[in-house]
C-alpha positions as CSV (number, residue, x, y, z in Angstrom):
1,M,-166.5,191.7,-112.9
2,P,-163.8,194.2,-114.0
3,I,-161.2,191.4,-113.9
4,L,-163.5,189.1,-116.0
5,A,-164.1,192.0,-118.5
6,W,-160.5,192.9,-119.0
7,W,-159.1,189.4,-119.2
8,D,-162.2,187.8,-120.8
9,L,-161.9,184.8,-118.5
10,P,-164.2,181.8,-119.4
11,V,-165.7,181.6,-115.9
12,P,-168.8,179.3,-115.4
13,G,-171.9,181.4,-114.7
14,R,-170.4,184.5,-116.2
15,I,-173.7,185.6,-117.7
16,G,-175.4,185.5,-114.3
17,L,-172.5,187.4,-112.7
18,A,-172.9,190.1,-115.4
19,I,-176.6,190.4,-114.8
20,A,-176.1,190.6,-111.0
21,F,-173.4,193.2,-111.5
22,V,-175.6,195.5,-113.6
23,L,-178.5,195.2,-111.1
24,L,-176.5,195.6,-107.9
25,V,-173.4,197.8,-108.6
26,P,-173.2,200.5,-107.3
27,G,-176.9,200.7,-106.5
28,A,-176.8,198.5,-103.4
29,P,-174.5,200.6,-101.2
30,L,-176.0,203.8,-102.5
31,A,-179.5,202.6,-101.7
32,I,-178.5,201.6,-98.2
33,I,-177.0,205.0,-97.6
34,L,-180.2,206.8,-98.9
35,I,-183.0,204.5,-97.7
36,R,-181.5,202.9,-94.5
37,R,-184.1,200.3,-94.1
38,S,-184.9,196.9,-95.5
39,G,-188.1,196.0,-97.4
40,A,-189.5,196.4,-100.8
41,V,-188.5,200.0,-101.2
42,L,-184.9,199.1,-100.9
43,W,-185.2,196.2,-103.4
44,A,-187.0,198.5,-105.8
45,F,-184.4,201.2,-105.5
46,I,-181.2,199.1,-105.8
47,P,-181.6,197.7,-109.4
48,A,-183.2,201.0,-110.6
49,L,-180.3,203.1,-109.4
50,S,-177.7,200.6,-110.7
51,L,-179.3,200.3,-114.1
52,S,-179.6,204.0,-114.4
53,L,-175.9,204.6,-113.6
54,V,-174.9,202.0,-116.1
55,M,-177.0,203.6,-118.8
56,L,-175.7,207.1,-118.1
57,L,-172.1,206.0,-117.9
58,T,-172.2,204.0,-121.2
59,V,-174.1,206.7,-123.1
60,A,-171.4,209.2,-121.9
61,Q,-168.7,206.8,-123.2
62,V,-170.4,206.4,-126.6
63,T,-171.1,210.1,-127.1
64,T,-167.6,211.1,-126.2
65,G,-165.9,208.5,-128.3
66,T,-164.4,206.6,-125.3
67,W,-166.5,203.4,-125.4
68,S,-165.1,200.5,-123.5
69,A,-167.1,197.8,-121.6
70,P,-164.1,196.9,-119.3
71,V,-163.5,200.6,-118.5
72,A,-167.2,201.0,-117.6
73,A,-167.0,197.9,-115.3
74,T,-163.9,199.3,-113.7
75,I,-165.5,202.7,-113.0
76,L,-168.6,201.1,-111.6
77,G,-166.6,198.7,-109.5
78,L,-164.4,201.4,-108.0
79,G,-167.5,203.5,-107.3
80,N,-169.1,200.5,-105.6
81,V,-166.1,200.0,-103.4
82,A,-166.1,203.7,-102.3
83,C,-169.8,203.7,-101.6
84,T,-169.6,200.4,-99.7
85,A,-166.8,201.8,-97.5
86,F,-168.8,204.9,-96.8
87,A,-171.9,202.9,-96.0
88,W,-169.9,200.6,-93.7
89,N,-168.3,203.4,-91.7
90,R,-171.0,206.1,-91.7
91,T,-174.4,204.4,-92.1
92,P,-176.1,202.8,-89.1
93,P,-177.4,199.2,-89.5
94,L,-180.4,198.6,-91.7
95,R,-183.7,199.0,-89.9
96,I,-185.3,195.6,-90.2
97,T,-189.1,196.1,-90.2
98,R,-190.0,192.4,-90.2
99,P,-188.3,189.0,-90.4
100,V,-187.3,188.3,-94.0
101,L,-187.2,184.6,-93.6
102,R,-189.4,182.3,-91.6
103,R,-188.5,178.8,-90.4
104,P,-189.3,176.4,-93.1
105,G,-192.5,174.9,-91.7
106,H,-194.8,172.4,-93.3
107,R,-196.7,175.2,-95.2
108,R,-193.6,176.3,-97.0
109,I,-192.6,172.8,-97.7
110,V,-195.9,172.0,-99.3
111,S,-195.8,175.3,-101.3
112,V,-192.3,174.6,-102.6
113,V,-193.2,171.1,-103.6
114,A,-196.3,172.4,-105.4
115,L,-194.1,174.9,-107.3
116,F,-191.7,172.3,-108.3
117,I,-194.5,170.2,-109.7
118,A,-196.0,173.2,-111.4
119,V,-192.6,174.1,-113.1
120,A,-192.2,170.4,-114.2
121,L,-195.7,170.4,-115.7
122,W,-195.1,173.8,-117.4
123,W,-191.8,172.6,-118.8
124,A,-193.5,169.5,-120.2
125,A,-196.0,171.7,-121.8
126,T,-193.3,173.7,-123.6
127,T,-191.9,170.5,-125.1
128,S,-195.3,169.1,-126.2
129,V,-197.1,172.2,-127.5
130,D,-197.6,172.5,-131.3
131,L,-197.4,176.2,-131.9
132,D,-197.7,175.7,-135.7
133,A,-201.3,174.5,-135.1
134,A,-202.3,177.9,-133.6
135,G,-204.7,179.7,-135.7
136,A,-206.7,182.9,-135.6
137,A,-207.7,182.2,-131.9
138,G,-204.1,182.1,-130.9
139,L,-202.2,180.2,-128.2
140,V,-205.2,179.2,-126.1
141,T,-206.4,176.6,-128.6
142,V,-203.1,174.6,-128.6
143,L,-202.1,174.6,-124.9
144,P,-201.9,171.1,-123.4
145,W,-203.6,170.3,-120.1
146,T,-200.2,170.3,-118.3
147,Y,-199.9,174.1,-118.8
148,W,-203.3,174.7,-117.2
149,L,-202.6,172.5,-114.3
150,A,-199.2,174.2,-113.8
151,L,-201.0,177.6,-113.8
152,I,-203.5,176.4,-111.2
153,L,-200.8,175.1,-108.9
154,A,-198.7,178.3,-109.2
155,V,-201.8,180.6,-108.6
156,S,-202.8,178.5,-105.6
157,V,-199.3,178.8,-104.0
158,A,-199.4,182.6,-104.5
159,V,-202.9,183.0,-103.1
160,F,-202.1,180.6,-100.2
161,A,-199.0,182.7,-99.3
162,I,-200.9,186.0,-99.6
163,T,-203.7,184.9,-97.3
164,S,-201.4,183.0,-94.9
165,K,-202.2,183.5,-91.2
166,P,-201.5,185.5,-89.1
167,A,-199.7,187.6,-91.9
168,P,-198.8,187.1,-95.5
169,D,-195.8,185.0,-96.3
170,G,-193.9,187.6,-98.4
171,V,-191.1,185.3,-99.5
172,M,-193.5,182.6,-100.8
173,A,-195.8,185.2,-102.3
174,A,-192.8,186.7,-104.2
175,I,-191.6,183.3,-105.4
176,G,-195.1,182.3,-106.4
177,V,-195.8,185.5,-108.4
178,A,-192.3,185.2,-110.0
179,V,-193.0,181.7,-111.1
180,L,-196.3,182.8,-112.6
181,A,-194.4,185.6,-114.4
182,V,-192.0,183.0,-115.9
183,M,-194.9,180.8,-117.0
184,V,-196.9,183.6,-118.7
185,T,-194.1,185.6,-120.3
186,T,-191.6,183.0,-121.6
187,F,-193.8,180.0,-122.6
188,V,-193.8,180.7,-126.4
189,G,-190.1,181.7,-126.3
190,I,-189.0,178.5,-124.5
191,A,-191.2,176.4,-126.8
192,D,-189.9,178.0,-129.9
193,G,-186.3,178.7,-128.9
194,G,-186.6,182.4,-129.9
195,S,-188.3,185.6,-128.9
196,P,-192.0,185.9,-129.8
197,V,-191.4,189.5,-130.8
198,G,-189.1,189.8,-133.8
199,T,-188.2,193.4,-132.9
200,A,-186.1,192.0,-130.1
201,Y,-183.6,190.8,-132.7
202,V,-183.5,194.3,-134.3
203,H,-182.4,195.6,-130.9
204,V,-179.8,192.8,-130.7
205,G,-178.4,194.2,-134.0
206,F,-178.3,197.7,-132.5
207,V,-176.4,196.3,-129.5
208,E,-173.9,194.5,-131.8
209,W,-173.3,197.7,-133.7
210,I,-172.4,199.6,-130.5
211,S,-170.2,196.7,-129.3
212,Q,-168.3,196.6,-132.6
213,T,-168.0,200.3,-133.4
214,G,-168.4,202.1,-130.1
215,T,-170.7,204.6,-131.9
216,L,-174.3,205.3,-132.6
217,R,-175.6,204.6,-136.1
218,E,-176.9,208.0,-137.2
219,A,-179.5,208.7,-139.9
220,M,-180.7,205.0,-139.9
221,D,-183.2,204.5,-137.0
222,A,-184.8,206.9,-134.6
223,R,-184.2,204.5,-131.7
224,F,-180.5,205.4,-131.8
225,S,-181.5,208.9,-130.5
226,W,-182.4,207.2,-127.2
227,P,-179.5,204.8,-126.8
228,G,-179.4,204.2,-123.0
229,F,-180.8,200.7,-123.1
230,F,-178.7,199.7,-126.1
231,T,-175.4,201.0,-124.6
232,A,-176.1,199.3,-121.3
233,A,-177.0,196.0,-123.1
234,S,-173.8,196.3,-125.1
235,A,-171.8,196.6,-121.8
236,V,-173.6,193.7,-120.2
237,T,-173.0,191.6,-123.3
238,G,-169.3,192.4,-123.1
239,W,-169.1,191.7,-119.4
240,A,-170.9,188.3,-120.0
241,G,-168.3,187.3,-122.7
242,L,-171.0,186.9,-125.3
243,A,-170.7,187.4,-129.1
244,D,-174.1,189.2,-129.1
245,A,-177.2,189.8,-126.9
246,T,-179.2,186.9,-128.4
247,P,-179.0,184.7,-125.2
248,F,-180.9,187.4,-123.3
249,V,-184.0,187.8,-125.5
250,V,-186.0,184.7,-124.4
251,F,-185.8,185.3,-120.7
252,F,-185.7,189.1,-120.7
253,P,-189.5,189.5,-120.2
254,V,-189.1,187.8,-116.8
255,L,-186.4,190.3,-115.8
256,A,-188.7,193.2,-116.8
257,V,-191.6,191.8,-114.8
258,L,-189.4,191.1,-111.7
259,L,-188.0,194.6,-111.8
260,S,-191.6,195.9,-111.6
261,M,-192.8,193.7,-108.8
262,A,-191.1,195.6,-105.9
263,P,-192.3,199.1,-107.0
264,V,-195.8,197.8,-107.5
265,Y,-195.7,196.4,-104.0
266,V,-194.4,199.7,-102.6
267,I,-197.3,201.5,-104.3
268,G,-199.8,199.1,-102.9
269,M,-198.4,199.6,-99.4
270,A,-198.5,203.3,-99.8
271,V,-202.1,203.2,-100.9
272,F,-203.5,200.6,-98.5
273,R,-200.9,199.8,-95.8
274,D,-202.0,196.2,-96.0
275,R,-199.4,193.6,-97.1
276,A,-202.0,191.1,-98.3
277,V,-203.7,193.7,-100.5
278,A,-200.3,195.0,-101.8
279,W,-199.3,191.4,-102.8
280,T,-202.6,190.9,-104.4
281,G,-202.0,194.0,-106.4
282,V,-198.7,192.6,-107.6
283,L,-200.3,189.4,-108.6
284,L,-203.0,191.2,-110.5
285,F,-200.4,193.4,-112.2
286,V,-198.6,190.3,-113.5
287,L,-201.9,188.7,-114.6
288,G,-203.0,191.9,-116.3
289,S,-199.9,192.6,-118.4
290,W,-200.8,191.2,-121.8
291,V,-199.4,193.9,-124.1
292,Q,-196.0,192.2,-124.5
293,Q,-194.0,195.4,-124.0
294,D,-191.6,193.5,-121.8
295,Y,-189.5,192.0,-124.6
296,F,-185.8,193.0,-125.2
297,A,-186.5,196.7,-125.7
298,P,-185.9,200.1,-124.1
299,Q,-189.5,200.4,-122.7
300,A,-189.1,197.1,-120.8
301,V,-186.5,198.8,-118.6
302,A,-187.8,202.4,-118.7
303,F,-191.2,201.3,-117.3
304,P,-189.9,199.7,-114.0
305,L,-187.6,202.7,-113.6
306,M,-190.6,205.0,-113.8
307,L,-192.5,202.9,-111.4
308,T,-189.6,203.1,-108.9
309,V,-189.6,206.9,-109.0
310,I,-193.3,207.0,-108.4
311,A,-193.1,204.3,-105.7
312,V,-190.3,206.1,-103.7
313,L,-192.3,209.4,-103.8
314,L,-195.5,207.7,-102.6
315,W,-193.6,205.8,-99.9
316,Q,-192.2,209.1,-98.6
317,T,-195.7,210.6,-98.6
318,S,-197.3,207.6,-96.9
319,E,-194.6,207.6,-94.2
320,T,-195.2,211.3,-93.3
321,G,-198.8,211.9,-94.4
322,I,-200.3,214.8,-96.3
323,P,-201.0,217.9,-94.2
324,A,-204.7,218.4,-93.6
325,G,-206.4,221.3,-95.3
326,T,-208.0,224.2,-93.4
327,A,-209.3,226.3,-96.3
328,R,-213.0,226.6,-97.1
329,G,-215.0,227.4,-100.1
330,W,-213.3,227.7,-103.4
331,R,-209.9,228.2,-101.7
332,R,-209.8,224.6,-100.7
333,F,-209.2,223.7,-104.4
334,L,-206.0,225.8,-104.4
335,E,-204.8,224.7,-101.1
336,P,-203.1,221.5,-102.2
337,M,-200.7,223.5,-104.4
338,R,-199.4,225.3,-101.3
339,R,-198.9,222.3,-98.9
340,T,-195.8,220.2,-98.7
341,P,-195.4,216.9,-96.8
342,A,-192.8,216.8,-94.1
343,R,-189.4,215.1,-94.5
344,L,-189.1,211.5,-93.6
345,P,-188.3,210.9,-89.9
346,G,-184.6,210.9,-89.3
347,Y,-183.8,212.5,-92.6
348,S,-181.7,215.7,-92.7
349,A,-182.2,218.2,-95.4
350,C,-178.9,217.1,-97.0
351,R,-180.0,213.4,-97.1
352,A,-183.4,214.2,-98.4
353,L,-181.8,216.3,-101.2
354,M,-179.4,213.3,-102.0
355,L,-182.4,211.0,-102.3
356,E,-184.1,213.5,-104.6
357,A,-180.9,213.7,-106.7
358,A,-180.9,209.9,-107.0
359,L,-184.5,210.1,-108.4
360,V,-183.2,212.7,-110.9
361,V,-180.5,210.2,-111.9
362,I,-183.1,207.5,-112.5
363,A,-185.4,209.9,-114.4
364,S,-182.4,211.0,-116.5
365,A,-181.7,207.3,-117.5
366,I,-185.4,207.1,-118.6
367,V,-185.0,210.2,-120.7
368,I,-182.0,208.9,-122.6
369,S,-183.6,205.5,-123.2
370,H,-187.2,205.9,-124.4
371,Q,-189.4,208.5,-126.0
372,L,-192.7,208.0,-124.3
373,T,-192.0,207.0,-120.7
374,P,-190.4,210.3,-119.6
375,V,-193.5,212.2,-120.8
376,S,-195.8,210.1,-118.6
377,L,-193.4,210.4,-115.7
378,I,-193.3,214.2,-116.0
379,V,-197.1,214.4,-116.0
380,V,-197.3,212.2,-112.9
381,L,-194.7,214.3,-111.1
382,L,-196.5,217.5,-112.1
383,L,-199.9,216.2,-110.9
384,L,-198.4,215.0,-107.6
385,S,-196.9,218.4,-107.1
386,L,-200.1,220.2,-107.8
387,L,-202.0,218.0,-105.4
388,G,-199.4,218.5,-102.7
389,A,-198.7,214.8,-102.5
390,T,-195.0,215.0,-102.7
391,R,-192.2,216.9,-101.0
392,S,-190.3,217.0,-104.2
393,R,-192.4,219.8,-105.6
394,T,-190.0,220.8,-108.3
395,L,-188.9,217.3,-109.4
396,W,-191.2,217.5,-112.4
397,F,-189.4,220.7,-113.6
398,G,-186.0,219.2,-113.2
399,V,-186.9,216.1,-115.2
400,S,-188.5,218.4,-117.8
401,V,-185.3,220.3,-118.2
402,V,-183.3,217.0,-118.7
403,F,-185.9,215.9,-121.2
404,A,-185.8,219.1,-123.1
405,A,-182.0,219.2,-123.1
406,W,-181.7,215.6,-124.4
407,F,-184.4,216.2,-127.0
408,A,-182.7,219.3,-128.2
409,F,-179.1,218.1,-128.2
410,G,-179.1,214.3,-127.8
411,A,-181.9,213.4,-130.2
412,T,-181.1,215.9,-133.0
413,D,-180.7,213.0,-135.4
414,W,-184.4,212.2,-135.0
415,W,-186.1,215.5,-134.7
416,T,-184.3,217.2,-137.5
417,G,-185.8,214.8,-139.9
418,H,-189.1,214.2,-138.1
419,L,-190.1,217.6,-136.8
420,S,-193.1,217.8,-139.1
421,V,-194.3,214.4,-137.9
422,L,-194.0,215.6,-134.3
423,I,-196.0,218.7,-134.9
424,D,-198.7,217.1,-137.1
425,G,-199.2,214.3,-134.7
426,F,-199.9,216.5,-131.7
427,G,-203.4,216.3,-130.4
428,R,-204.7,213.7,-132.9
429,L,-206.7,211.8,-130.3
430,A,-209.2,210.2,-132.7
431,E,-206.4,208.9,-135.0
432,A,-204.4,207.4,-132.1
433,V,-207.5,205.7,-130.6
434,G,-208.6,204.5,-134.0
435,A,-205.2,203.0,-134.8
436,G,-204.9,201.5,-131.3
437,V,-208.4,200.1,-130.9
438,V,-210.6,200.1,-134.0
439,E,-208.0,199.1,-136.6
440,R,-206.8,196.2,-134.5
441,V,-210.3,194.5,-134.7
442,S,-210.0,193.4,-138.3
443,G,-209.3,190.4,-140.4
444,D,-210.5,186.9,-139.8
445,P,-213.8,186.8,-137.9
446,V,-212.3,184.6,-135.1
447,Y,-209.3,186.9,-134.9
448,Q,-211.7,189.9,-134.6
449,V,-213.4,188.2,-131.6
450,M,-210.0,187.6,-130.0
451,Q,-208.9,191.2,-130.5
452,A,-212.2,192.3,-129.0
453,A,-211.5,190.0,-126.1
454,R,-208.2,191.7,-125.5
455,I,-209.8,195.1,-125.4
456,G,-212.4,193.7,-123.1
457,W,-209.7,192.3,-120.8
458,S,-208.1,195.7,-120.6
459,A,-211.5,197.3,-119.9
460,L,-212.2,194.8,-117.2
461,F,-209.1,195.9,-115.3
462,A,-210.0,199.5,-115.8
463,I,-213.5,198.8,-114.4
464,A,-212.1,196.8,-111.5
465,G,-209.7,199.6,-110.7
466,F,-212.5,202.2,-110.8
467,V,-214.7,200.1,-108.5
468,G,-211.8,199.6,-106.1
469,W,-211.0,203.4,-106.2
470,S,-214.7,204.2,-105.5
471,V,-215.2,201.6,-102.7
472,T,-212.0,202.4,-100.9
473,R,-212.1,206.1,-101.6
474,G,-208.6,206.0,-103.0
475,G,-207.2,204.1,-100.0
476,R,-205.0,206.0,-97.5
477,L,-204.1,208.6,-100.1
478,P,-206.6,211.3,-101.2
479,M,-208.8,210.2,-104.1
480,P,-207.4,212.8,-106.6
481,V,-203.9,211.5,-106.0
482,T,-204.6,207.9,-106.9
483,A,-206.8,209.1,-109.8
484,A,-203.9,211.2,-111.1
485,L,-201.7,208.0,-111.4
486,V,-204.3,206.6,-113.8
487,V,-205.1,209.9,-115.7
488,A,-201.5,210.9,-116.3
489,P,-200.6,208.2,-118.9
490,M,-203.6,209.3,-121.0
491,S,-201.8,212.5,-121.8
492,L,-199.7,210.4,-124.2
493,V,-202.6,210.0,-126.5
494,L,-202.9,213.8,-126.9
495,G,-199.2,214.7,-127.3
496,Q,-197.4,211.8,-129.0
497,P,-197.2,211.1,-132.7
498,Y,-196.8,207.4,-132.0
499,G,-199.8,205.9,-133.7
500,G,-201.9,203.2,-132.2
501,E,-199.1,201.8,-130.2
502,V,-199.6,204.6,-127.7
503,V,-202.9,203.2,-126.6
504,L,-201.2,200.0,-125.4
505,R,-198.7,202.1,-123.5
506,V,-201.5,204.0,-121.8
507,Y,-202.9,200.8,-120.5
508,L,-199.5,199.5,-119.4
509,Y,-198.6,202.7,-117.6
510,A,-201.9,202.8,-115.8
511,L,-202.0,199.0,-115.0
512,P,-199.9,199.1,-111.7
513,I,-202.3,201.5,-109.9
514,L,-205.4,199.8,-111.5
515,A,-204.2,196.5,-110.2
516,V,-203.6,197.9,-106.7
517,L,-207.0,199.6,-106.6
518,A,-208.7,196.4,-107.9
519,A,-207.0,194.5,-105.1
520,G,-208.4,197.1,-102.7
521,G,-211.8,196.5,-104.1
522,I,-211.7,192.8,-103.0
523,A,-209.8,193.5,-99.8
524,P,-212.6,192.0,-97.6
525,L,-212.2,188.7,-99.5
526,I,-208.4,188.8,-99.1
527,R,-208.6,189.6,-95.3
528,A,-211.2,187.0,-94.5
529,R,-208.6,184.2,-94.7
530,S,-211.3,181.5,-94.5
531,A,-211.2,178.4,-96.5
532,L,-214.2,179.6,-98.6
533,S,-212.6,183.0,-99.2
534,R,-209.3,181.4,-100.3
535,V,-211.1,179.2,-102.8
536,A,-213.0,182.2,-104.2
537,L,-209.8,184.2,-104.4
538,T,-208.0,181.4,-106.1
539,L,-210.8,181.0,-108.6
540,I,-210.6,184.7,-109.5
541,M,-206.9,184.6,-110.0
542,V,-207.0,181.3,-112.0
543,L,-209.5,183.0,-114.3
544,A,-207.2,186.1,-114.5
545,A,-204.3,183.8,-115.3
546,A,-206.3,182.2,-118.1
547,G,-207.3,185.6,-119.3
548,V,-203.7,186.9,-119.6
549,T,-202.6,183.7,-121.3
550,T,-205.3,184.1,-123.8
551,A,-204.8,187.8,-124.5
552,R,-201.1,187.6,-124.6
553,G,-201.1,184.7,-127.1
554,V,-203.6,186.0,-129.6
555,N,-201.0,186.8,-132.2
556,V,-198.8,183.7,-131.7
557,A,-199.7,182.3,-135.1
558,F,-197.5,185.0,-136.7
559,E,-195.7,186.7,-133.8
560,R,-193.0,184.0,-133.3
561,T,-189.3,183.4,-134.2
562,P,-188.8,179.6,-134.3
563,V,-185.2,178.6,-133.9
564,D,-184.8,177.6,-137.6
565,V,-185.9,181.0,-138.7
566,L,-183.2,182.6,-136.7
567,E,-180.6,180.1,-137.9
568,V,-181.4,180.6,-141.5
569,A,-181.5,184.4,-141.1
570,R,-177.9,184.3,-139.6
571,A,-176.8,182.1,-142.6
572,V,-178.3,184.6,-145.0
573,L,-176.6,187.5,-143.3
574,W,-173.3,185.7,-143.4
575,E,-173.6,184.8,-147.1
576,T,-175.1,188.0,-148.6
577,P,-172.7,190.6,-149.9
578,T,-172.8,194.2,-148.5
579,G,-175.2,196.5,-150.3
580,S,-177.6,193.7,-151.3
581,T,-181.3,194.0,-151.0
582,I,-183.5,191.6,-149.1
583,R,-187.3,191.3,-149.1
584,P,-188.8,191.7,-146.5
585,L,-186.0,193.2,-144.5
586,A,-188.2,195.8,-142.8
587,T,-190.7,193.4,-141.3
588,E,-188.5,190.4,-140.4
589,G,-186.6,191.2,-137.2
590,A,-184.3,188.1,-137.4
591,L,-182.8,189.6,-140.6
592,R,-181.5,192.6,-138.6
593,V,-179.9,190.6,-135.8
594,A,-176.5,191.7,-137.4
595,R,-175.1,193.8,-140.1
596,I,-177.7,196.5,-139.6
597,S,-176.2,198.9,-142.1
598,D,-174.9,196.5,-144.7
599,L,-178.2,195.3,-146.3
600,H,-181.2,197.2,-147.5
601,H,-184.9,196.8,-148.4
602,P,-185.6,197.1,-152.1
603,P,-187.2,200.4,-153.3
604,S,-191.0,200.4,-153.5
605,V,-192.6,199.9,-156.9
606,D,-195.8,201.7,-157.9
607,G,-198.3,200.1,-160.2
608,D,-201.4,198.1,-160.5
609,G,-199.8,194.6,-161.0
610,T,-200.2,191.7,-158.6
611,A,-198.0,191.4,-155.5
612,F,-195.9,188.9,-157.3
613,E,-195.5,191.1,-160.4
614,R,-194.4,194.0,-158.2
615,L,-191.9,191.7,-156.4
616,L,-190.3,190.8,-159.7
617,Q,-190.1,194.5,-160.6
618,Q,-188.3,195.2,-157.3
619,A,-185.8,192.4,-158.1
620,P,-184.5,192.0,-154.6
621,D,-181.2,190.0,-154.3
622,V,-182.7,187.7,-151.6
623,V,-186.4,186.8,-150.9
624,F,-187.0,185.6,-147.3
625,L,-190.4,183.8,-146.9
626,T,-191.6,182.6,-143.6
627,T,-194.7,180.7,-142.6
628,M,-195.3,183.2,-139.8
629,R,-195.6,186.0,-142.4
630,E,-197.9,183.8,-144.5
631,R,-200.2,183.2,-141.4
632,Y,-200.3,187.0,-140.9
633,E,-201.5,187.5,-144.4
634,Q,-204.1,184.8,-144.0
635,I,-205.4,186.0,-140.7
636,T,-205.4,189.7,-141.2
637,R,-205.8,190.0,-145.0
638,G,-207.5,186.8,-146.1
639,A,-204.7,185.3,-148.1
640,R,-205.1,181.7,-149.3
641,P,-203.2,178.9,-147.6
642,G,-199.9,178.0,-149.3
643,W,-199.6,181.5,-150.7
644,Y,-195.9,181.8,-149.9
645,E,-195.1,178.4,-151.2
646,N,-196.8,179.4,-154.4
647,V,-194.7,182.6,-154.5
648,A,-191.6,180.6,-154.1
649,T,-192.7,178.2,-156.9
650,L,-193.4,181.1,-159.3
651,L,-190.1,182.8,-158.5
652,E,-188.3,179.6,-159.4
653,A,-190.4,179.2,-162.5
654,S,-189.5,182.7,-163.6
655,G,-185.9,181.5,-164.0
656,Q,-184.7,184.6,-162.1
657,Y,-184.5,183.0,-158.6
658,Q,-183.2,179.8,-157.0
659,V,-184.0,178.3,-153.6
660,T,-180.9,178.4,-151.3
661,H,-182.5,177.5,-147.9
662,R,-185.7,175.6,-147.1
663,T,-186.8,174.5,-143.6
664,E,-190.0,173.9,-141.8
665,H,-190.7,177.6,-141.3
666,V,-188.7,179.5,-144.0
667,I,-187.9,179.5,-147.7
668,V,-185.0,181.6,-149.0
669,L,-184.5,182.4,-152.7
670,E,-181.5,184.2,-154.2
671,R,-181.6,186.1,-157.5
672,K,-179.6,184.5,-160.2
673,P,-177.0,186.8,-161.8
674,G,-178.2,188.3,-165.0
675,P,-176.2,188.7,-168.2
676,G,-173.0,190.6,-167.5
677,E,-173.3,190.2,-163.7
678,D,-170.7,188.5,-161.6
679,E,-171.6,185.1,-160.1
């Protein structure tokens, strides 16, 4: 990769090589040195450590004014060579706990054929679906039968692999769940040719800025105060030989889910020590993740990194066990704070310290990449320490120091202008819950029902997790430990001025352990491995797949970026002079895919006039009208059909604007020069 980056060679598959490089270098040899065994914990640790080192290195480059993607690739490549040489000479062979691959018997052949058919049906669905026909009920009303049949086949393959005799087929289970993740997370993006979440293109614009200037854009957007994801994405874009990061946005949700699968499996094994239950937990995690926080964004990477830290700690604890308590009376409640699990078998004090240092590296990458995730991680680490469930008793303090240091010195551009927001927002539980739950259930009556269904879907997972926790008594770990993993994310509601969005994060951060505990609750059904139990389990998972499809696609009528919208947005950005104003720049992500500091939103206008009259008073240089925004106004605010077309007609009739672009999903009008203005 350093050679490709320096010479910019047009090698086929360079994008794939760049992605493999950022996920494997230098995490692979380092993980082998520190873990020394095969299995899910190794596969969770390798990409997490590699991504973290890329983030830390590229942020260091940008903040010191030494930005260079080829130099970053060279440093990482040389580090990988050194670590590989050390691992080769000093590390014993990997401890293989079980065969990774089986002979391709008839079961696997049938499963592979079924998956091929499922993918073909799913692809046919992406080409035939009419997303423009989606209304207040969302995606579920326009999906063709081929999608549902593909979903049933993929679920059946995953369940068949999980309940395979005499033991689960881990390879086919992983492939089956991964295929399901592709189907659920990328359907709208593939069908539309663009990311369903417009904010992804805002982040593409941030990445382009870093690639072109090698600096952070200060005093413009708070997200630049946590640049780890953006600097790493800029490096990968350069290594891949791309003009910008747009090619990543459609498939990025799959990468985010795949990075989370191994940590969730490790957590499941730590809690239940049952491969079938652990894989069912992974499957439920994928089928419960409807909140769409896996788009091209910092939290999509910070979340699996956090899961990896938690997974490694729980893996260590499950391998050594938690010392039994001997205190009686009220002293038994204080005893967990004084107990410490033993070191892993075969680990010296130095090696254990190196592993803990690697966890600090991963946590540091989280700190410089996202605002909320480090807070949840610190609370989890603190609770695990207080409960005596981790040997790394002071890890929470170390991560807190890194968090405080970055907030004080790295995020000064944000907190110097938003300190009052931070202080005022602390502890406003009712407002956060109201914005995250109550305010979302509004608008069209059908839309209200669908939003309530989303909330119900989340509540169902919470109830299933609680039932599983109660029935299994927390699995192999003490009940307070597994409960802490669910309770910790709730602290975000109390301490973060993040509005209603924080409620979605609480659900997402709690989902992995909820999914694992829910799988434990149906463990007898999973372990039965009879024909009837397999049918019952398949039915449950098919219903779950239908549920996540429905919940995830509720907003598809207006949360889309069809390919023509992106193309017209790029044309507008190319044509519009620097300093011009565009309406609505703030809410249309495609308009910020480039030139993030050149164009502006027009100033607000106070008054009692109509929306059209206020628009004329604002006099933006460009008006960008999309059918998606029109559907949003219809569904959430009761606007009449054809409202935007009417606005365009009125703007033309005013004599002040002329249409410059018109496609199926977008109308663009440009203000005509007034008297004395240049053409």
